[in-house]
Residue, then its C-alpha position, 0 to 999 in steps of 0.5 A: m843103929f838108927l843113926k847108921s841107917i840114916i847115914m847109909c840111906k843118905t850115902i846111897l842117895l848121894i851115890s845114886f844122884v852122882l851116878l845119874s847126873t854123870v850118865g845124863f851129861s856123858q854124851t857131849n858129841c850128839g849128832t856127829v857121825h864119822l863115816n869111813q868107807s872104801v873108795k870103791i863105794t864112792q865110785q859106785i855111787e857116782l856111777y849110779q848117779q850118772q846112769n840115773e841122769m842119763l835115764k832122765k832123757t829119751k828119744g823123742y821130738r821137738v819143734q824147731i822154730h828158729f835156725g840162724s847165726n844171730r844170737a839176738i834173733a834166736s833170743e827174740a824167737k825164744t822170748k816170742f814163743l814163751q810169751m805166747e805159750n806157757k805149757h812147753v819149754a823152749y831150748e836155745i842151742y848153740q852148734q857152731p856157728n848157728y843158734k837153734v831154738r827148739v820147743g817142747d818135749f814130745r814122745t811121739r811124732i804125732e804129738a809134735y806134729q799137732f803142736l807144729q800145726e798150732i804154732h805154724t802161723t806164728f812161726p812159718n819156718s818151723f819144722l819137726v826134729e828128732d832129739d833127746i828130750n826130757f821126760p814130759p809129765l804123763n797125762 
């Protein structure tokens, strides 16, 4: 009887060990997810992303510091501006057949005019233009 109980305990231990080891190694594809979704969901996500990109722009003002058909001169004007001013962004725009260099992203005409007065001595032919601007950071 004693021998039977020892064999029974060993058998139970062996079975429990085998069961626990198979449960521990049963997950072979950890971290893999397969997603099946409707085409309409993908289209809605793309539409949302496009609308979100459009919201990053708004009507505002920029200062145009150069206008001409020579690209090298436009690049020089942009470089000259960037060397003297680090706070505002410069945009080089090509509208056939001319190159324009516009600087800043100003929400109001007053902000743009104040900046125009600061750089007017360096760029005497500069003037204000209404443009689609990127959202400048709030002060």
